[in-house]
N, C-alpha and C positions, 0 to 999 in steps of 0.2 A: 503494498500499500503506500510507503514512504516513497518508494521508486517511482510511486505512478504519478504523486505529488511532484516532485522533483520534474519528471517529465515536463507534466501542465507546466510550469514556471518557464520553467528552460524555453517551451514553446512558444509561452506568452512573450517572454522575452526578447525573443528572434522576431517574431509578429510585428515588437514596434520599433525594433532595428528596421527590418525591410520595409514598414509603412518610412519611417524617417529617412531611410535611403533614397525609395523611389518616387518619392513628392518632393515639392517643393513648396515653403510657407505662401500663402499670397500676398501680395502686397495691396494694403487696404487703401491709402491715399491720406487715410488720420490713424495717428496715435490712439489706443485703445485703453493706454497705462492713467488710470487716474491721477496718479501721483504727479507722473509728469505733464498731465491737463492744469493741474492748478498750479504748480509751482516753477514747471518749464526748467526742471533739470531731472535726468533718469533716476527709477528708481534701481535699485540692486536687480530684478530680476528683466530690465528693459533690455532686451535683443536676445533674450533667453532660446526664445524660441529658434530665430534667425538661426543662434551658434548649436541649438542641438539637431539642427536637419543639416547643417555645415558640418558637425562632427560625425555623425553615421556617413558622413560623404568619405570619409580623412583629410576633411578642408579645416585643421584644426587651425593655422594663424588666421584665414577667414573669423573662426570661430572666436578665438580670442580677441578679434577685434572687435566682433558683436558683445562679445561679457569677458570677462575674464576670469570668470568663475564657473564657465560653461564647461571644463573638466570635472571639476568637483558635481556641478549638476547632473551629468551624464553616469557617472558614479553613484549618485545618489539616487537616480533615477532606476539603474537596475541593480540597486541592492534591495529596492522596494520587495520584491515577492520572496527570499529571503528569510527566513527565519533565524537569523543567529545573532551574537553580540555583536559583532563589527558593524551590522548594521545600524545598530544605536548609536556607537559612537561616531559610525558617518557621520549620519542626520545631526548629531550635538553639534559636530565641529565642522560640519558646513552647516548648519543654519547660523551657528557663530561666526564663522567666514562671511557668509552673503549680510549680516547687522554689520559690520567692519566694512565688508564690502560700498552699503547702502551708505552711511555714516561720511564714508570719502568722495562716493560719486558727490555727494549734495554738497560737499564744504568745500572741496575740492575742484572746482568748474574747469580748470583751467586742463586739468589730466582726460574730461572727456568734452571734449568739444562737440558741438552741435553738426 
């Protein structure tokens, strides 16, 4: 029974990766981020959708240009299906990193030009 659960989780992760690799995020022409709309500054998650699509295609430089923490977000996303201690540690460290990254993006606008 445990082997079946692992197989289902692996298949789900493979499907997500395949979807990210096959498709391209749409260009909407407007911003969906409420934080950016209110403040004019990018939030910690701005650019993450495009970055995850770029990472799935192997375009690391482009992904980091969209969002500097995109490799961490990619690892956090693919750690979700697994029930282990490392997932909790990864998510705790990841959320802390995104909080610091968000403060830096809001306070140091010269590093993230529009």
